[in-house]
C-alpha positions in Angstrom: 28.1 -5.4 -234.2 31.8 -5.3 -233.5 31.1 -4.5 -229.8 28.6 -7.3 -229.5 31.0 -9.8 -231.0 33.8 -8.7 -228.7 31.6 -9.1 -225.7 30.4 -12.5 -226.7 34.0 -13.7 -227.5 35.3 -12.3 -224.2 32.5 -14.1 -222.4 33.3 -17.4 -224.1 37.0 -17.0 -223.3 36.1 -16.3 -219.6 33.9 -19.4 -219.4 36.4 -21.6 -221.2 39.2 -20.4 -218.9 37.1 -21.0 -215.8 36.2 -24.5 -217.1 39.9 -25.3 -217.6 40.7 -24.2 -214.0 37.8 -26.1 -212.6 38.8 -29.3 -214.4 42.4 -29.0 -213.3 41.3 -28.5 -209.7 39.0 -31.4 -209.7 40.7 -34.0 -211.8 42.2 -35.8 -208.8 39.1 -35.5 -206.5 37.0 -38.6 -207.2 36.3 -39.7 -203.5 32.9 -38.5 -202.4 32.6 -40.6 -199.3 31.4 -38.9 -196.1 34.8 -39.1 -194.5 36.6 -37.7 -197.5 34.4 -34.5 -197.7 36.1 -31.9 -195.6 34.2 -28.9 -196.9 31.3 -28.1 -199.3 31.6 -25.4 -202.0 28.2 -23.8 -202.4 27.6 -22.1 -205.7 26.3 -18.6 -205.6 24.4 -17.1 -208.5 25.9 -14.2 -210.4 23.0 -11.8 -209.8 25.3 -9.0 -208.6 28.8 -8.3 -207.6 30.8 -10.4 -205.1 31.3 -7.3 -202.9 27.5 -7.1 -202.5 27.0 -10.9 -202.2 29.6 -11.6 -199.4 27.9 -9.7 -196.5 24.6 -11.5 -197.4 26.1 -15.0 -197.9 28.7 -15.3 -195.1 26.2 -15.4 -192.2 24.0 -17.8 -194.2 27.0 -20.1 -194.9 28.1 -19.9 -191.3 24.6 -21.1 -190.2 24.7 -23.9 -192.7 28.2 -24.9 -191.6 27.0 -25.2 -188.0 24.0 -27.4 -189.0 25.9 -29.6 -191.5 29.0 -30.0 -189.4 31.2 -29.4 -192.4 32.6 -25.9 -193.5 30.4 -24.4 -196.2 32.3 -22.1 -198.5 30.4 -19.8 -200.9 31.7 -20.2 -204.4 31.3 -16.9 -206.1 31.4 -16.7 -209.9 30.6 -14.0 -212.5 28.6 -16.3 -214.9 25.9 -18.9 -214.6 27.9 -21.3 -216.8 30.8 -21.2 -214.4 28.6 -22.6 -211.6 27.4 -25.4 -213.9 30.9 -26.3 -215.0 32.1 -26.2 -211.4 29.4 -28.6 -210.3 30.0 -30.7 -213.4 33.6 -31.3 -212.4 32.9 -31.7 -208.6 34.3 -28.3 -207.5 30.9 -27.3 -206.3 28.7 -29.8 -204.4 25.6 -27.7 -203.9 24.2 -24.4 -205.2 21.4 -21.9 -205.4 20.5 -21.8 -209.1 17.9 -20.3 -211.4 15.4 -22.5 -213.2 17.1 -22.4 -216.6 20.6 -22.9 -215.1 19.2 -25.8 -213.0 17.8 -27.6 -216.0 21.2 -27.4 -217.7 23.0 -28.5 -214.5 20.6 -31.5 -214.3 21.6 -32.5 -217.8 25.4 -32.2 -217.5 26.4 -31.7 -213.9 24.5 -34.4 -211.9 22.4 -31.8 -210.2 19.3 -32.6 -208.2 16.8 -30.1 -206.8 15.7 -30.7 -203.3 14.4 -27.3 -202.1 12.7 -24.2 -203.5 12.8 -20.6 -202.4 9.8 -19.0 -200.8 9.6 -15.2 -201.4 9.1 -12.7 -198.5 5.4 -12.4 -199.5 5.0 -16.2 -199.3 4.9 -16.9 -203.1 7.0 -19.6 -204.8 7.8 -17.6 -207.9 9.1 -14.4 -209.2 9.0 -12.1 -212.3 11.1 -11.0 -215.2 10.9 -7.3 -216.1 12.0 -5.0 -218.8 13.3 -1.8 -217.4 14.2 1.7 -218.7 15.6 4.9 -217.1 12.8 7.1 -215.8 14.4 10.1 -217.4 14.5 8.4 -220.8 11.5 9.5 -222.8 10.9 6.0 -224.0 9.9 4.9 -220.4 6.6 6.8 -220.5 6.0 5.9 -224.1 6.7 2.2 -223.5 4.3 2.1 -220.5 1.6 3.8 -222.5 2.0 1.5 -225.5 2.7 -1.7 -223.5 6.3 -2.2 -222.7 6.8 -5.4 -224.8 4.9 -4.0 -227.8 6.9 -0.8 -227.7 10.2 -2.6 -227.6 9.3 -4.8 -230.5 8.0 -1.9 -232.6 11.0 0.4 -231.9 13.8 -2.2 -231.5 15.9 -0.8 -234.4 16.3 2.5 -232.5 17.0 0.9 -229.1 20.0 -0.5 -227.3 19.1 -3.6 -225.3 20.8 -5.8 -222.6 20.1 -9.4 -221.5 22.0 -10.4 -218.4 23.2 -14.0 -219.1 22.3 -16.7 -221.7 21.8 -19.2 -218.8 19.5 -16.9 -216.8 15.8 -17.7 -216.5 14.4 -14.3 -215.8 17.2 -12.4 -217.6 17.1 -14.3 -220.8 14.8 -17.4 -221.3 11.5 -15.8 -220.1 11.8 -12.5 -221.9 13.2 -14.2 -225.0 10.1 -16.4 -225.2 7.3 -14.1 -224.2 8.5 -11.0 -226.0 10.6 -12.1 -229.0 9.8 -15.8 -229.9 6.1 -15.4 -229.6 6.2 -12.4 -231.9 8.7 -14.0 -234.4 11.4 -11.5 -233.6 15.1 -12.3 -233.5 16.6 -10.0 -230.9 20.1 -10.5 -232.3 19.0 -8.8 -235.5 16.3 -6.4 -234.2 18.1 -4.0 -232.0 20.4 -1.1 -232.7 22.8 -2.8 -230.3 22.5 -5.9 -228.2 24.7 -7.0 -225.3 24.9 -9.5 -222.5 25.7 -7.5 -219.4 26.6 -10.5 -217.3 24.3 -10.1 -214.2 21.0 -8.6 -213.1 22.9 -5.9 -211.2 24.9 -5.0 -214.3 21.7 -4.7 -216.4 20.1 -2.5 -213.8 23.1 -0.2 -213.5 23.5 0.0 -217.3 19.9 1.4 -217.4 20.3 3.6 -214.3 23.5 5.1 -215.8 21.9 5.6 -219.3 24.3 3.2 -221.0 21.5 1.0 -222.3 17.9 2.0 -223.2 16.2 -1.2 -222.1 17.4 -4.3 -220.1 16.1 -7.4 -218.5 16.1 -7.9 -214.7 14.2 -9.9 -212.1 11.9 -8.4 -209.5 14.1 -10.0 -206.8 17.2 -8.2 -208.2 15.4 -4.9 -208.1 14.4 -5.5 -204.5 18.0 -6.1 -203.6 19.1 -3.0 -205.5 16.8 -1.0 -203.1 19.2 -1.9 -200.4 22.6 -2.0 -202.2 22.1 1.0 -204.4 18.9 2.9 -203.7 19.9 5.9 -205.8 20.2 3.7 -208.9 16.9 1.9 -208.1 15.1 5.3 -208.0 16.2 5.9 -211.6 14.6 2.7 -212.9 11.1 2.3 -214.4 9.5 -1.1 -215.0 8.0 -1.2 -218.4 7.0 -4.9 -218.7 6.2 -7.8 -216.2 6.2 -11.5 -217.2 3.9 -14.3 -216.0 5.0 -15.9 -212.8 8.2 -18.0 -213.0 8.8 -20.9 -210.5 11.2 -19.7 -207.8 14.8 -20.7 -207.6 15.9 -24.3 -206.8 18.5 -25.3 -204.2 20.4 -28.3 -205.6 23.2 -30.7 -204.7 25.1 -33.2 -206.7 23.4 -36.6 -206.8 26.6 -38.4 -205.7 26.8 -36.6 -202.3 26.7 -39.1 -199.4 23.1 -39.7 -198.2 23.8 -38.4 -194.7 25.1 -35.0 -196.0 22.1 -34.8 -198.3 19.8 -35.3 -195.3 21.6 -32.6 -193.3 21.3 -30.2 -196.2 17.6 -31.0 -196.5 17.0 -30.5 -192.8 18.8 -27.2 -192.8 16.9 -25.7 -195.8 13.5 -27.0 -194.8 13.8 -25.7 -191.2 15.9 -22.5 -191.4 13.8 -19.5 -190.4 16.3 -16.9 -189.1 14.6 -13.7 -190.4 17.7 -11.5 -189.8 19.9 -13.7 -192.0 17.2 -14.2 -194.6 16.1 -10.6 -194.8 18.9 -9.5 -197.2 17.8 -12.2 -199.6 14.2 -10.8 -199.5 12.9 -14.3 -198.8 10.9 -16.1 -196.1 12.7 -19.4 -196.3 12.6 -22.6 -198.3 10.3 -25.6 -198.9 10.7 -29.1 -200.1 10.8 -29.5 -203.8 11.7 -31.9 -206.6 12.8 -31.8 -210.2 9.2 -31.6 -211.7 8.7 -28.2 -210.1 10.7 -26.7 -213.0 9.0 -28.6 -215.9 7.5 -25.2 -216.8 10.9 -23.9 -217.7 11.6 -27.0 -219.8 8.4 -26.5 -221.7 9.3 -22.8 -222.3 12.7 -23.8 -223.7 11.2 -26.4 -226.1 8.4 -24.1 -227.2 11.0 -21.4 -227.9 12.9 -23.9 -230.0 9.8 -24.8 -232.0 9.1 -21.2 -232.9 12.7 -20.6 -233.8 12.7 -23.7 -236.1 9.5 -22.4 -237.8 11.2 -19.1 -238.6 14.5 -20.5 -239.9 14.9 -19.7 -243.6 17.8 -22.1 -244.3 15.6 -25.2 -243.6 13.3 -26.8 -246.0 9.7 -27.4 -245.0 10.4 -31.1 -244.6 13.4 -30.4 -242.3 11.3 -28.0 -240.3 8.5 -30.5 -239.8 11.0 -33.2 -238.8 12.7 -31.0 -236.2 9.4 -29.8 -234.9 8.1 -33.3 -234.5 11.2 -34.2 -232.5 10.7 -31.2 -230.3 7.0 -32.1 -229.8 8.1 -35.6 -228.7 10.4 -34.0 -226.1 7.4 -32.0 -224.9 5.3 -35.2 -224.5 8.0 -36.8 -222.5 7.7 -34.1 -219.8 5.3 -35.5 -217.2 
């Protein structure tokens, strides 16, 4: 418990400090005219370390810069919340987000989705996994019993890692399908629960036998095959989620129209297989906000089930809250 509290407090301090720096850097930058924009900071998801991200992102950013006619600078952060805060205060003008982080950014950071990732196999979605170390006896037991069922039944004896509270595949999806639907509170269920900070950190924690079970996306596991094949070989998938809508590419709504158009043209038409290969994707397609309504529905459904299980609310309070949440569901087209 003390370790978990320390990690959560340290994470909160990091995000708060990052927000303060972003606010200070952006407080005097209110001019978003085409002439005033000398470069674009492009937010990069915290799926793995910056050392692994830079060789992948620099060629892609260079190609984008050439097409847009403005320098594109990758903005690397260690937490999803930092990307959202950076976009909120105008430090980041565009970003590659996850579904859950996009929904939050659309609420508070003026973000608008305009493109969607297409996986290397042509699909427009990805999966959340639970993973365990192949040498850990629980791996075979979990596969035999059904990974999610095994984890719920044996949670009190397991250490568990989510990656980030704003991650779709690393938190929202497994939270809903594994825990909320089974009326289990992961904060109370496990022997120890941590937020590791990234998909890579979750995978390495399992590979190094620091954690019994962790969440990770199938895309992150594919990248790990290239960046750390030894670690990948130690990991066993014990659960696979339903398909999740693939990542959105977003920009701030107040970007000048001509820059938005150039960004659209770049992402809709970019096909350089050599540059895209490290991302394990085929390219991008046109998209709009409604593509991620599934994620909004997941979040609300999760809140409904959490409300139903709250012991500190009266039945009348529960019904009132659930009615409000159902109204939110109805408003989603």
